[in-house]
NUBA-200493 format. One record per residue (C-alpha): residue in three letters; x negated, y, z negated. Coordinates in pm, whole numbers, plus 50000, padded with zeros to 5 digits. Example, Ala and Ser with C-alpha at 12.3 -4.5 7.8 and 13.67 -1.06 7.14 Angstrom:
BEGIN
ALA487704955049220 SER486334989449286 
***
This chain:
BEGIN
UNK450193282276350 UNK453403302576381 UNK456493282376287 UNK460013290476398 UNK462883293376153 UNK464373260976283 UNK461053243176231 UNK460733256475875 UNK464263246275774 UNK464013212175942 UNK460703205375768 UNK462133213775425 UNK465243192675483 UNK463293162875609 UNK460803163875322 UNK463513164375056 UNK466573146375201 UNK465433119375442 UNK463943095175188 UNK466993097774965 UNK469343092875259 UNK467373063275386 UNK467343045475048 UNK471043052674990 UNK472093041475337 UNK470103009275314 UNK471423001074968 UNK475003008475070 UNK474632987275382 UNK473232957575192 UNK475922960574927 UNK478722961075187 UNK477232931475371 UNK476872911375053 UNK480412919374942 UNK481902911575282 UNK479952878975306 UNK481122868074963 UNK484712877975045 UNK484642860275382 UNK483472828075217 UNK486322831574969 UNK488872836775251 UNK487462806875436 UNK487792785275125 UNK491402796175073 UNK492332789175438 UNK490662755075421 UNK492462746375096 UNK495822756675242 UNK495182734675549 UNK494362705775312 UNK497612711975125 UNK499512706575450 UNK497422675875531 UNK498142661675183 UNK501862668775224 UNK501862650475559 UNK499902620775420 UNK502122617375112 UNK505242621175325 UNK504102593375560 UNK503262571275257 UNK506752576875120 UNK508282569775463 UNK506342537075495 UNK507372526675144 UNK511032535075198 UNK511012517675539 UNK510472484375358 UNK513502488975129 UNK516392465575223 UNK518942493675224 UNK516852512975476 UNK515952482675688 UNK519652473675714 UNK520622510175775 UNK523322507575506 UNK524692543375474 UNK526112539875121 UNK523022522774983 UNK520702547275158 UNK522682576975017 UNK522262563974659 UNK518582555574705 UNK517682588874868 UNK519662609674616 UNK517802592774332 UNK514362598774491 UNK514772634474626 UNK514182652974290 UNK510722637774285 UNK509782656474602 UNK510362693974543 UNK508682703874872 UNK511302685475079 UNK514862695875156 UNK516292660875207 UNK515602624275278 UNK517592610575570 UNK517802580275796 UNK519192575976147 UNK520112545476350 UNK518732539876700 UNK521932554776847 UNK521042587576669 UNK523822587676407 UNK523032594776041 UNK522622563575834 UNK521832579375498 UNK521202612875332 UNK520032624074986 UNK522342654275015 UNK526012645275039 UNK528182665275277 UNK531472661075456 UNK531102641175778 UNK527352636975707 UNK527312602775873 UNK528872617176187 UNK525782638476254 UNK523832626876558 UNK520122634376605 UNK519792619176950 UNK518932652777110 UNK516362661676843 UNK512712661276948 UNK511572645176618 UNK514112616876659 UNK513222610677025 UNK509542606876937 UNK510062586276619 UNK512552563376794 UNK509642552977018 UNK507762539576713 UNK505622570476637 UNK504922588776313 UNK505422625776391 UNK505342660076241 UNK508152676576434 UNK508612711576566 UNK510372739976386 UNK514162736176364 UNK517042748976154 UNK518482724375903 UNK522172718775966 UNK522812712975593 UNK520762741475446 UNK520912766175740 UNK517212771775682 UNK514072766775892 UNK512352733375831 UNK509782709275972 UNK510842672976010 UNK508262645975911 UNK509552613076046 UNK508552576976107 UNK510062544576243 UNK511962517876044 UNK511572481276147 UNK513752451476060 UNK512722416875954 UNK512612406776320 UNK509962433776387 UNK512382453676603 UNK512892490576534 UNK516142496776349 UNK516022534276317 UNK514122564676190 UNK513542578875841 UNK512562615275793 UNK511662642375540 UNK512702678375625 UNK509812699375487 UNK511032729875286 UNK509042758975434 UNK510302783075165 UNK508992760774886 UNK505592758675055 UNK505492796475085 UNK506222800174710 UNK503522774474629 UNK500942793574835 UNK501822826874672 UNK501642811274325 UNK498502790174364 UNK496332815474547 UNK496272850074389 UNK495172870974689 UNK494552908974682 UNK497612931474749 UNK498802933175113 UNK496962900475190 UNK498822876675415 UNK499032839375477 UNK500672829975808 UNK501212794575936 UNK502332790576298 UNK502942759876509 UNK501562754376859 UNK504462773177022 UNK503892804576813 UNK506832798576573 UNK506152812376223 UNK506442784875957 UNK505102804775661 UNK504632842375616 UNK503862854075261 UNK504392890975350 UNK507412889375577 UNK509792861675473 UNK512262872575743 UNK509772862576012 UNK509982825575917 UNK511752805476183 UNK511152831276459 UNK508752830276750 UNK506102857276721 UNK503632844376978 UNK503322879977115 UNK501872893576789 UNK498202902476843 UNK497122883476529 UNK498952851576630 UNK497932855076995 UNK494252857576890 UNK494522829376631 UNK495962804876888 UNK492792809077094 UNK490372800176809 UNK490052773576539 UNK487972775676217 UNK486742810676291 UNK486752846476160 UNK488372876376331 UNK488882912276217 UNK491742932676359 UNK494632955876273 UNK498032939076230 UNK501452952576320 UNK501762969975979 UNK498722991876068 UNK496502974675807 UNK493072962575917 UNK492362927775778 UNK489632901775795 UNK491262869075903 UNK490072833175889 UNK491812806876102 UNK491952769276028 UNK493822740376189 UNK495342712575974 UNK494322677776094 UNK496582659976345 UNK498452692476429 UNK498162721876666 UNK499142745576384 UNK497122775576276 UNK496682786775914 UNK495792823975922 UNK494582839775597 UNK494062877475612 UNK492652900675343 UNK492712938975389 UNK489292952775478 UNK489842979975215 UNK489922953274944 UNK486682938275072 UNK484962972175049 UNK486312981474703 UNK483282968074516 UNK480962986074755 UNK482713019074679 UNK482373013074304 UNK478663006574331 UNK478243035574571 UNK479523060074306 UNK476313055674112 UNK474263061574424 UNK476323092574499 UNK475403108174166 UNK471733101874228 UNK471933116474578 UNK473803147474449 UNK471083153674191 UNK468383149774457 UNK470263173074691 UNK470543200374424 UNK466853197074355 UNK466043198774725 UNK468273228974779 UNK466613247174490 UNK463193241474638 UNK464543251574981 UNK466013283774835 UNK462713293774681 UNK460893285975002 UNK463333303775236 UNK464163334275021 UNK462133357175240 UNK463833343175550 UNK467323348575408 UNK466473384575326 UNK465873391875693 UNK469053373175783 UNK470993395475539 UNK469683426275719 UNK470813411876055 UNK474293404975919 UNK474463440375781 UNK473533454176125 UNK476193432776299 UNK478863445876059 UNK477763481476127 UNK478113476776504 UNK481473459876447 UNK482573491676266 UNK481623512376575 UNK478303524876423 UNK476583520476759 UNK473513540976651 UNK472543515776379 UNK469103499576431 UNK467293470576254 UNK463753471676106 UNK462523437275983 UNK459213424875844 UNK457333394975980 UNK456483380476318 UNK458853351276340 UNK462013346776548 UNK464083368676313 UNK461883398276409 UNK462523389776775 UNK466253388876701 UNK466043423876555 UNK464523436376881 UNK467253419277085 UNK469893433776850 UNK468623469476890 UNK468603465677270 UNK472123451277266 UNK473393479577047 UNK471993504877292 UNK473663487077587 UNK476933483977395 UNK476883521377321 UNK476543528477693 UNK479283502977773 UNK481683519777528 UNK481093552777704 UNK481863537178045 UNK484953519977904 UNK486223553077769 UNK485753569278111 UNK487543539578277 UNK490433542578032 UNK490803579278118 UNK490793570778491 UNK493353543078433 UNK495603567078244 UNK495353591778535 UNK496363563778779 UNK499043551778539 UNK500573586478520 UNK500363591278898 UNK502493560278978 UNK505953567779123 UNK507523537178957 UNK508463536078590 UNK505743519578377 UNK506363510178012 UNK504243490877761 UNK506063476877459 UNK505633449377200 UNK507653418877101 UNK509983441576903 UNK510853460977223 UNK509303492677078 UNK507673514277349 UNK503913519277302 UNK502933537777624 UNK504713553477923 UNK503703571678242 UNK504963605278369 UNK507543588878598 UNK509183574278285 UNK509403608378113 UNK510923623678427 UNK513413594978460 UNK514523597778096 UNK514183635778074 UNK512283632477747 UNK508663640277650 UNK506363610277580 UNK506323617277202 UNK510103612677189 UNK509863579777379 UNK506973562377199 UNK508213540176917 UNK511813538377035 UNK513613507477164 UNK513033504077538 UNK516463491477647 UNK518223518077438 UNK516253544277630 UNK516623528777977 UNK520093512677960 UNK521723529777662 UNK522543495577507 UNK521773480277168 UNK520873446377319 UNK519103435877642 UNK521653438777928 UNK522983407278098 UNK520443393578347 UNK517503410478175 UNK514293389778215 UNK512983400477873 UNK514433372577651 UNK513343345877897 UNK509863361377940 UNK509303364577567 UNK510223327877530 UNK508173314777828 UNK505353340977829 UNK505403341578211 UNK506003367278485 UNK509693374278537 UNK511693395878779 UNK515333406978797 UNK517613431978966 UNK519903450878725 UNK522653476678754 UNK522113506678525 UNK525563518278428 UNK524303549478253 UNK522333561778556 UNK524533546178824 UNK521573530379005 UNK520173495979090 UNK516763488078942 UNK514203461179023 UNK512613451378690 UNK509253432978681 UNK507943420578345 UNK504413406878276 UNK502993395177941 UNK499673406777793 UNK498013381677557 UNK495433386577284 UNK492233366477240 UNK494153338777062 UNK496613335577348 UNK499483351577157 UNK501813376877321 UNK500553411777230 UNK502253435577474 UNK504673435477765 UNK504163455378086 UNK507473465778241 UNK507643481178591 UNK510993495778705 UNK511743506579062 UNK514883523979194 UNK516293501079467 UNK519723516879501 UNK519283525979869 UNK517903491579943 UNK520903474979774 UNK523303497179969 UNK521613486980294 UNK521743450580183 UNK525473453380104 UNK526073469080444 UNK524213440680613 UNK526213415280413 UNK529483431880516 UNK528363430680878 UNK527423394080833 UNK530873386680685 UNK532513402180990 UNK530263383081229 UNK530773351081027 UNK534563355781046 UNK534283358881424 UNK532093327781453 UNK534383307981217 UNK537333315381443 UNK535533302681755 UNK535423266681874 UNK531653267181915 UNK528713257881691 UNK526883288381555 UNK523863284481329 UNK520903304981206 UNK517453289281143 UNK514243302580990 UNK511703295281269 UNK508873291781015 UNK510353269480742 UNK513113254780967 UNK515603261580686 UNK519243262380800 UNK520473296680681 UNK523993296680829 UNK526413272280992 UNK529943282581091 UNK533073262781000 UNK533273244881335 UNK529653233581303 UNK530243222780940 UNK533253202181052 UNK530913182681282 UNK527693180381079 UNK529053182280720 UNK529443209480459 UNK526343200380253 UNK523883220080466 UNK522823249680247 UNK519053252880209 UNK518263220680401 UNK516063217180713 UNK517993221981035 UNK516823188781183 UNK518033169580876 UNK521593182680919 UNK521973188381293 UNK520243155981389 UNK521303134581093 UNK518083130580897 UNK515443134681168 UNK511913138781032 UNK510873163381301 UNK511803200381302 UNK513893214381584 UNK516553239881669 UNK519663220281784 UNK517663202182052 UNK515263173182073 UNK512433198082134 UNK511433231181975 UNK512683259782191 UNK511763290181982 UNK511183323082159 UNK507703338782169 UNK506843360981872 UNK507883397281913 UNK510533391082181 UNK513583397581966 UNK517003401082135 UNK515783381682440 UNK518203353582523 UNK517333318282622 UNK519953293282743 UNK519773256182812 UNK521943224782822 UNK520963193682628 UNK522333161682477 UNK522353161882096 UNK520653130981955 UNK522843129181643 UNK526293126581803 UNK525583120682173 UNK527483152182280 UNK526353176882545 UNK525963213482445 UNK525243245282628 UNK523173267182396 UNK522353304082398 UNK519473313782162 UNK518203347582055 UNK516013361381779 UNK517193387481531 UNK516513401581184 UNK518413383980905 UNK520163401080615 UNK517133395080389 UNK514713409680646 UNK513483376580783 UNK512993371481157 UNK515393342881245 UNK516673323181542 UNK520443323781605 UNK522003297981837 UNK525523295281978 UNK526263260682120 UNK529443251782309 UNK530473215782372 UNK530353208282746 UNK530603170582715 UNK533983169082896 UNK532653190783177 UNK529603168183201 UNK531863137583209 UNK534023153083482 UNK530943160883687 UNK529723125383634 UNK533153111783730 UNK533083132684045 UNK529693118284132 UNK530983083284058 UNK534123089884267 UNK532133101584565 UNK529793071884536 UNK532553046084483 UNK534973059684741 UNK532253063585000 UNK531133027784938 UNK534633012784937 UNK535763032385245 UNK532583024085437 UNK533372986585441 UNK536842987885606 UNK535853016885835 UNK532792997485951 UNK534972967386034 UNK537602988686211 UNK535003007386417 UNK533102975286504 UNK536072955686625 UNK537492985986808 UNK534222989887002 UNK534332952887094 UNK537872956987229 UNK536982988187427 UNK533582978487563 UNK533672940787599 UNK536022919587791 UNK537712896487546 UNK540402871087606 UNK543862873587459 UNK543162849787168 UNK540052868787049 UNK541742902287103 UNK544592891186877 UNK542112880086607 UNK540222913286631 UNK543472932786598 UNK544392912586286 UNK541042922086126 UNK541572958686217 UNK545082957486069 UNK543832940585746 UNK541022965785690 UNK543382994685773 UNK545792981885506 UNK542912978785255 UNK541883014485329 UNK545493025885297 UNK545893007784958 UNK542743024684832 UNK544013059284923 UNK547503051184794 UNK546143040584451 UNK544073071984426 UNK547013094584527 UNK549403076384290 UNK546953080984004 UNK546633117984076 UNK550433121784093 UNK550843103683760 UNK548183125583594 UNK550033156683716 UNK553423146083574 UNK554613134783231 UNK557233108983340 UNK558163086883635 UNK560823096683885 UNK563623074184017 UNK563473051383711 UNK566473029183643 UNK567152997983436 UNK565262969783607 UNK565522932383545 UNK562022917383513 UNK562652879983541 UNK563082877783923 UNK560172901883984 UNK557822881783761 UNK558772848483922 UNK558442863284272 UNK555002877984189 UNK553812843884065 UNK554892827284392 UNK553302854384612 UNK549912853784438 UNK549892815584422 UNK549992815984802 UNK547062840584817 UNK544512818784633 UNK543462782784667 UNK541072781684366 UNK543542792384099 UNK546612776283946 UNK549242802383864 UNK551792792583597 UNK554622811483428 UNK555932813683073 UNK559072834783133 UNK562362831182940 UNK565612827483141 UNK566762861583030 UNK564872893682971 UNK566672926482894 UNK566192953583158 UNK563502980283117 UNK563273016383244 UNK560853014883538 UNK561133016583916 UNK560662984684116 UNK557743000384306 UNK555833008983991 UNK556572974683841 UNK555152958184152 UNK552042980284124 UNK551542968483765 UNK551882931783858 UNK549782935584172 UNK546852951783987 UNK546922927983688 UNK547212895983896 UNK544652907984150 UNK542162914883869 UNK542842880883713 UNK542002863784044 UNK539002886484117 UNK537382882683773 UNK537902844783768 UNK535452835884047 UNK535272799283937 UNK539032794683954 UNK541092781583665 UNK544582787683534 UNK546312821683544 UNK549432825183331 UNK552122851383379 UNK554402853183075 UNK556902875682899 UNK558752879082569 UNK560962903382370 UNK559882915382025 UNK561922928881733 UNK561082965081819 UNK563172964882141 UNK560042961282356 UNK559672937282648 UNK556072925182671 UNK554682906882974 UNK551122894382995 UNK548622880383243 UNK546062855383104 UNK543042842483299 UNK540032819983233 UNK537472843383391 UNK534312861183285 UNK535912880482996 UNK535162915382864 UNK532492925182611 UNK533862941282287 UNK531882973282338 UNK533562981082673 UNK537192971982592 UNK538083008482541 UNK536473018782872 UNK538092995183121 UNK541213017183148 UNK539093047383245 UNK539023058083608 UNK536173044283819 UNK535013020483543 UNK534262984383639 UNK533182955083426 UNK529612946583526 UNK528222912183587 UNK524642901483656 UNK524992916284005 UNK526542950883979 UNK528372947084310 UNK529642911384259 UNK533212924884241 UNK534502950084492 UNK536682979984405 UNK536273014984263 UNK537873010183920 UNK541283026283980 UNK543572996283926 UNK543622994983544 UNK543563032983525 UNK546753033083738 UNK548273006183514 UNK547593027283203 UNK549113058983357 UNK552283040683470 UNK552763024383128 UNK552223057382941 UNK554703074883171 UNK557243047583082 UNK556633053182707 UNK555033019082680 UNK551623005482580 UNK548902983682728 UNK546162964182553 UNK543702936182619 UNK542362906382425 UNK539232890482562 UNK536222868782481 UNK533142868582700 UNK532982836982909 UNK536462824882808 UNK538822849082983 UNK541082878682915 UNK544762885582843 UNK546382918982935 UNK549592928182749 UNK552032954582882 UNK554912965082655 UNK557882984982798 UNK560932997682607 UNK564272980482665 UNK566753000882873 UNK570013003382675 UNK572823004582936 
***
């Protein structure tokens, strides 16, 4: 049966090596297990003994406490006697820091260690005292001794008097440092072993490796965290010092403490490594023997392999006509056949590659741009014909020279050159550079070429003359500067947007003053509509022109959603300075025009409504007088109605004409110093007679200095303000007409009502023409909104001011301030 090379080698290896490996592995495994088992029992014994040490300390401490509790000095809580007794006994207990007693009020009643103010110490807030004062023997939690400034554990018990009542507490502070020294001395553990004792809260009481950890809470340490979950158990893990240890955990009786004894795993395996050295020698001898037998068996095979290697080296040295001739009928003979076929194919491939290289060189030389290949040292390795023509040198004079000395005439890469950055990053880089020597602009493109190991081998540099392009670009930029200067001097918004990316490319100064100066490179909708998530031009909808219709204009009027202003926009498409097809928009603010148009509509609506009522009454009663026979009494009543409505219509037209006259002039005519007191009092009397539902009061001083205003205009002010107070107080109430003089030589009179009031958001609008405060029914109050507008115009013409204070549902107060007339 024909065997493959792999089968032959595997058979030899298995015959010789497998038994030895199996015996060695089994022996090593058993040795390690036995050693680890023995070591684990030893660790367990040590941990158990240490737990018993603590249990013995607790038991002896409680025995001492019970014995001392019967001493008369302790039972009587005599501080001086207790001090002497405790000081005499303390040297007998080297594991304790002190012996102390405390009365039931918490104050110290005796201490083996004398200290200033020792009897003024109070332990009332201590956990060990609180528990012992309730008659319990306790092993307290970790605390810091006030005398020794060291971590300690208090072992305490109650003290009873002869009457069986508890008189106080006696305690032993356990010296954790002494216990640590005892553990290190009594148990000789391997190097880097550790003994850690923690209480139930995770506080470290003893740490033989890290003394500084004692007294701190390390409950987050993996070893402590794992130990608090188990009791009397093994665990193997890596500690914070990166040493893997085998740990055994025990719990001293009557505590929630954990005693954690850890021995490095390397120490446990040391014996196994010593024994394994003998096995290693035996295995090495067996391996040499097996290899010798394998060499003799496979000598013929390796001879054929040597011939194959020789053939591979020959092909690697470009001897493509080399062929193999091997003996045998195994896989190596098959490899020889494959090798000969591959060599033939490789020979043909080399021929094709040579032809391709010649074609590439022809294409390389035919390129109009400058092509250079150079290494990391900037030395040129290959150039095309365009390069030789550009430099005016033959290729032989260029190859091997520094590239930037040839191209730029400099000894270092010119400023802005992408070469240093590319050589550092090994990525494609581009730059535009000015060649001072040639007086041209060049676009430089640099690409790295890497070898099989990924290291930079060559650099391909392509240089193109872009001087004409740069001149055209500069011309476009100059044109843009001129256009931008024109737009910046206009009071309109002008902006340019990329219709594809919606990037805002340009915004003139007027637009920046409205939408902010931080607009460069941001989406148009984010700036022009204050952070909108949807793309747009300047409108709430996309209004881009169809593709290919450049220079066609599109105009529209819209309300901008970011500032509430109306704009008339003219859009057109054009080519931008970088060649992009963009959308340019010029938007002029037509908000005032829109408002005027709206006011005209409101005027027509209001005037037509207000004039219709009196005209209807006049026409109706006139028809009754003309067509129907009425007696003298009814005819007189009808004529009174006609006269009243005619006066109302006349007042309406008079207010409108007065307002128009005031808007057309800057000051009032026929003004003279006018005394206000009689006019105010007279107005209060007149309007009190006009209403039965309102009580009109005055708050007017006996003397008010005169002001510059005509009597007619003053009466118009009072008439409008008092009429509004009555009209907008439909439920009646008090209306106050008052006046005062302030320190700025201004006379201020006011009208206060208890009516419907004015909402804060419309206070600034009530003085606008045709504006009326709305109620639930829009037409509850008659009028067209000219009264307060007339008041404002009169006051402004008199160099005064008018304002209002109001609260919805509680009424309003209008203040009019006029300058004092100095006679």
